N, C-alpha and C positions, 0 to 999 in steps of 0.2 A: 282359615289356617293356611299357612304357606306350605306348598308341596314342591319339592325339587323333582323335576321330571327329566328323564334322559331320552333324547330322541334316538331311535334305533337307526344305525348307520351300517353300511356295507361297503367293502372295498371292491372296486372294479378297475380294470386297466383298459384305457382307450388309446388308440394311436391317432395322433393329431399332427398336422403339418407343422414343422418347426416355426415357420413364420406366424402361424396362428397362436402357438404357445407363447412366442415372444410378445405378440400384441396383447394377449391376455395378461401376461406377467406385468407388462408395463402399466396397463390399466389398473390392475390390482394394487401395484405399488403406489400409483398416483392417487388412488381412492382410499388407501390405508386399510385394505382388506386382504385376507389371504387369497391365494390363487384358487384354492378349493372353494371358498365361499363365492368368489366371482363366477366360477364355472357353474356351480349349482344354481346361482341366481339367473345366469344366462339361459341355462336349460329350462328352468321353471318358466321364465318369461316366454321363451320360444314355444313351449308346450301350451301355455295358457293363451297364446295368441296365434296358435296354429289354425289356419283357415280350413274349414270343413269343405269337403267336395261339394256338398249341397249348396253352399253359399256362392259357388262360382257360376 
């Protein structure tokens, strides 16, 4: 059976350098995704690939 599920979201405000926001916006436009989606994917990738102190 098909179930529609809604992912829980929250709003947060972050301060980012203007140049970074412009770069993110350009990539989002070129890839056809929202800026929000791109930022979320970048954060998830960074956290998933974060080097542990033990690996150093």
